C-alpha positions in Angstrom: 21.6 22.6 1.0 18.1 22.7 3.3 16.0 25.4 2.4 13.4 27.6 4.0 9.5 27.8 2.8 7.1 29.7 4.9 7.2 28.1 8.7 8.7 24.6 7.1 12.1 23.6 6.7 13.3 20.7 4.4 15.3 18.4 6.8 19.0 17.8 5.6 19.8 14.3 4.2 23.5 13.0 5.2 25.2 9.8 4.0 25.1 6.6 6.0 27.6 5.1 8.5 29.3 1.7 8.2 26.8 -1.1 8.8 27.0 -3.8 11.6 25.8 -7.5 9.9 21.7 -7.9 9.8 20.4 -11.0 11.3 17.0 -12.8 9.4 14.9 -15.0 11.6 12.9 -16.9 9.1 9.1 -17.4 9.6 6.4 -19.7 7.9 4.2 -17.3 7.2 4.2 -13.1 6.0 4.6 -11.0 8.6 2.6 -7.5 9.4 3.3 -6.1 12.8 5.9 -6.5 15.4 6.1 -5.3 18.9 8.6 -5.8 21.6 7.8 -6.2 25.5 8.9 -3.9 27.6 11.5 -5.9 29.6 13.2 -6.5 26.0 13.1 -10.3 26.2 10.6 -11.4 23.5 9.0 -9.6 20.5 5.4 -10.7 19.1 5.1 -10.9 15.3 1.4 -11.3 13.6 1.2 -13.0 10.5 -0.6 -14.8 7.8 -0.4 -16.7 4.9 -0.6 -15.5 0.7 -4.2 -16.8 -0.2 -7.6 -16.2 1.0 -7.5 -19.7 3.2 -4.3 -19.0 4.8 -5.0 -15.3 5.5 -8.3 -16.8 8.1 -5.3 -18.7 9.7 -3.5 -15.7 11.3 -1.1 -16.4 13.7 1.4 -14.8 16.1 5.1 -15.7 16.7 7.0 -15.3 19.5 10.8 -14.6 19.4 13.4 -15.0 22.0 15.6 -11.8 21.2 18.8 -13.1 23.3 18.8 -16.0 20.7 16.7 -15.1 17.8 14.8 -18.1 17.6 11.3 -18.6 17.1 9.9 -20.0 20.7 6.1 -20.2 20.1 3.5 -20.0 17.5 -0.3 -19.0 18.5 -2.8 -19.5 16.3 -5.4 -16.9 16.7 -7.9 -17.2 13.4 -8.8 -14.1 10.9 -6.4 -11.1 11.3 -7.7 -8.1 9.4 -6.6 -4.5 9.2 -2.8 -5.6 9.0 -2.5 -7.4 11.8 -2.1 -4.9 14.7 -0.4 -5.8 17.8 0.1 -4.0 21.4 2.0 -5.1 24.6 0.5 -4.2 27.8 2.7 -1.6 29.8 3.3 -4.3 32.2 4.1 -7.0 30.0 1.8 -9.6 30.8 -0.3 -9.4 27.8 -0.2 -8.9 24.2 -3.7 -7.3 22.6 -4.2 -8.3 19.1 -7.5 -7.2 16.9 -9.0 -10.0 15.6 -12.4 -11.7 14.2 -13.9 -14.6 15.7 -15.4 -17.0 13.3 -17.2 -18.8 16.0 -19.5 -15.7 17.4 -19.3 -13.6 14.1 -18.0 -10.6 15.7 -15.0 -8.5 16.1 -12.7 -9.2 19.2 -9.3 -8.5 21.0 -7.4 -11.3 21.2 -5.3 -11.4 24.5 -2.1 -13.2 24.8 -0.6 -14.4 28.1 2.8 -13.5 27.5 4.0 -16.0 30.2 2.5 -18.9 28.6 2.2 -17.7 25.3 -1.5 -18.9 25.0 -4.8 -17.3 24.3 -6.0 -15.9 27.7 -9.6 -14.4 26.5 -11.2 -12.9 23.6 -12.8 -9.4 24.5 -16.1 -8.9 22.2 -16.7 -5.6 20.7 -20.0 -6.1 20.1 -20.9 -5.8 16.5 -18.1 -4.1 14.7 -15.2 -5.7 13.0 -12.2 -4.8 15.1 -9.7 -4.5 12.1 -7.5 -1.7 13.0 -5.4 0.5 15.5 -5.0 -0.8 19.3 -2.7 1.3 22.0 -2.8 1.3 25.6 -2.9 4.6 27.7 0.3 5.5 29.4 -0.9 4.4 32.8 -1.6 1.3 31.3 -5.1 1.1 33.2 -7.0 1.2 29.6 -6.3 0.2 26.1 -8.4 1.9 22.9 -9.3 -0.2 20.3 -10.6 1.0 16.4 -13.8 -0.7 15.8 -15.0 -0.3 11.9 -19.0 -0.7 11.8 -20.2 -3.4 9.4 -23.0 -1.1 7.8 -22.0 1.9 5.6 -23.1 5.4 7.6 -23.1 4.1 10.9 -20.7 5.4 13.4 -17.4 3.7 13.6 -16.4 3.5 17.6 -13.1 3.6 19.6 -13.8 1.2 22.2 -12.6 2.0 25.8 -10.9 -1.3 27.3 -10.3 -2.1 30.9 -6.9 -3.6 31.4 -7.9 -5.1 34.6 -11.4 -6.5 33.8 -10.3 -6.9 30.0 -13.8 -5.6 28.8 -15.2 -2.9 27.3 -16.5 0.0 29.4 -17.0 2.8 26.9 -17.5 3.4 23.4 -16.6 6.9 21.5 -18.5 7.4 18.0 -15.9 9.1 15.5 -16.6 8.5 11.9 -16.4 6.2 8.8 -13.2 4.0 8.2 -10.9 4.0 10.9 -7.5 3.5 10.4 -4.8 4.2 12.9 -4.8 5.6 16.7 -2.0 7.2 18.6 -2.3 8.2 22.3 -0.2 11.4 23.6 2.3 10.5 26.4 0.5 12.2 28.8 -2.4 10.2 28.2 -4.8 13.4 27.4 -5.2 12.8 23.6 -5.7 10.3 20.9 -5.0 10.9 17.3 -7.1 9.0 15.0 -6.6 8.9 11.5 -9.7 8.5 9.3 -10.1 7.7 5.3 -12.0 10.3 3.4 -12.3 12.5 6.7 -9.6 15.1 8.9 -7.7 13.2 11.6 -9.7 13.3 15.0 -8.6 14.4 18.0 -10.1 12.8 21.2 -9.8 14.4 24.8 -9.8 11.2 26.4 -10.9 12.7 29.9 -14.4 13.8 28.2 -14.4 11.7 25.3 -14.9 14.8 23.1 -14.2 14.4 19.2 -13.0 17.6 17.4 -11.1 17.4 13.8 -8.0 19.0 12.8 -6.7 20.7 9.7 -6.5 18.6 6.6 -3.4 20.8 5.4 -1.0 19.0 8.0 -2.5 15.8 9.3 -3.9 15.2 5.7 -7.3 13.1 4.6 -6.7 9.0 5.0 -4.4 6.6 6.7 -1.3 7.8 8.3 1.2 6.4 11.0 2.5 9.3 13.8 5.3 8.4 16.3 4.9 10.9 19.1 8.3 11.8 21.7 8.0 11.3 25.1 9.4 14.4 26.3 8.1 17.4 23.9 5.0 17.8 21.8 6.6 16.5 18.8 5.0 13.9 16.0 6.6 12.2 13.3 4.1 11.2 10.9 4.1 10.2 7.1 0.9 9.6 5.2 0.3 6.4 2.6 0.8 8.2 -0.2 3.5 10.5 0.3 7.3 9.9 0.2 8.3 11.4 2.9 8.3 12.3 7.0 7.0 15.5 8.4 7.7 16.8 11.9 4.8 18.5 13.7 4.1 20.6 16.7 1.5 19.1 18.6 0.5 22.3 20.6 -0.4 24.4 17.1 -0.7 21.5 15.0 1.7 22.9 12.6 4.4 21.4 10.1 7.8 22.5 11.1 10.0 20.1 9.3 9.3 17.9 6.3 12.0 15.3 5.1 12.1 13.8 1.5 12.5 10.1 1.1 13.0 7.8 -2.0 10.3 5.6 -1.5 6.9 5.2 0.5 7.3 5.2 4.4 5.4 2.3 6.1 6.0 2.6 9.8 8.0 5.1 12.0 9.4 4.9 15.9 11.4 6.4 18.3 14.2 5.2 20.2 13.4 4.9 24.1 16.0 8.2 24.5 14.3 10.1 21.9 17.4 11.0 20.3 16.4 9.2 17.0 13.4 8.4 14.6 13.6 5.3 12.4 11.4 5.0 9.3 10.9 1.8 7.3 10.2 2.3 3.7 8.9 0.1 0.6 10.8 1.5 -2.5 8.4 -1.0 -4.9 11.3 -2.8 -6.5 11.5 -5.7 -3.8 14.0 -3.4 -1.6 13.6 -2.6 1.9 15.1 0.6 3.3 15.6 2.0 6.9 16.4 5.6 7.4 16.9 7.3 10.8 16.6 11.1 11.6 18.7 12.5 14.6 15.9 14.4 16.5 18.9 17.1 17.7 20.0 18.1 14.4 17.1 17.1 12.0 19.0 15.5 9.9 17.9 12.4 7.6 20.0 9.8 7.0 20.0 6.4 5.0 20.6 3.8 7.6 20.6 -0.1 6.1 19.0 -1.5 2.8 18.1 -5.1 1.9 16.5 -7.6 -0.4 12.8 -7.1 1.2 9.4 -5.5 2.1 9.9 -3.1 5.3 6.2 -3.2 6.8 6.4 -2.4 10.3 9.0 -1.5 13.0 9.8 -2.1 16.7 12.6 -1.0 19.0 14.0 -3.0 21.5 13.7 -1.0 25.4 17.6 -0.9 25.6 17.8 1.1 22.3 20.4 -1.3 20.5 18.3 -3.3 18.2 15.4 -2.3 15.6 13.3 -5.2 14.9 11.6 -4.7 11.1 8.5 -7.4 9.7 9.8 -8.2 6.5 6.6 -9.4 4.5 8.5 -10.7 0.9 11.4 -12.5 2.9 8.8 -13.8 5.4 11.2 -12.9 8.1 12.2 -10.5 11.2 14.9 -8.7 10.4 17.2 -7.4 13.6 19.2 -4.5 12.9 21.8 -3.4 15.0 21.1 0.7 15.8 23.3 2.0 19.0 
């Protein structure tokens, strides 16, 4: 039974419901991150190979979600920091943090989703753009994490004007930036950082503050933020479980224990469910689901693989999971 510990509650874990068949879309390379376009017609997957040379030959696969077929492969060079990708709110562009061997600089590779070709490389001036990328809710700006190359120099969040596709400002934070998550009202960004507390950035003033480590902990974590209330669902790379955090008070309110290590988290468009991918460490991929109305956690699906990231279709009917072990995208019916 759920228990009470201070302000936190342990969420209840229930049994799964009957499952629908999975669809596996094979890829030539190992996938990392996945993003579905706002119209739901295409999914974009970053991928690399297994050895050092192949790692420098990163690619983005384009999947037709109606046919579950790969329709294009876009070479983009060296992918670093887990192959992040984000789709612009109008669906016209995919932004991929990248490293340009020709210029010897970090860039944001911009993919035109109409032609599925590289439209531009946005230089980030002296840093390796290795990790997070996120768009503001109004679509006018994108924010990219740029770790510096020298120890002790400030890392920055690059502010990109999506109309001109150029860096217009830089916000100094601290070292070894990991992930960036922007609130639905566009007022704040949460940045997870190795060896330091979470940075909270006021995006109107660029002021940086740091949050209590007892809730957000030190190091890398990922958080999905609800669109209708100040709720964040987060997990930490070293923990087995997911927490619900009140983003007004920055206090943890509910904690759920999972059997393995979570790898990604996503909220359905209607906000009713949160899906969590998990790596069990024994070649088994798990997908869990939280009912946000009851705060109950259900084991959803299990298969042989390595679930690395998840993106949910805009209609809320399917989840797309990047599976590194199987070199595939797994399509999970969730309606």
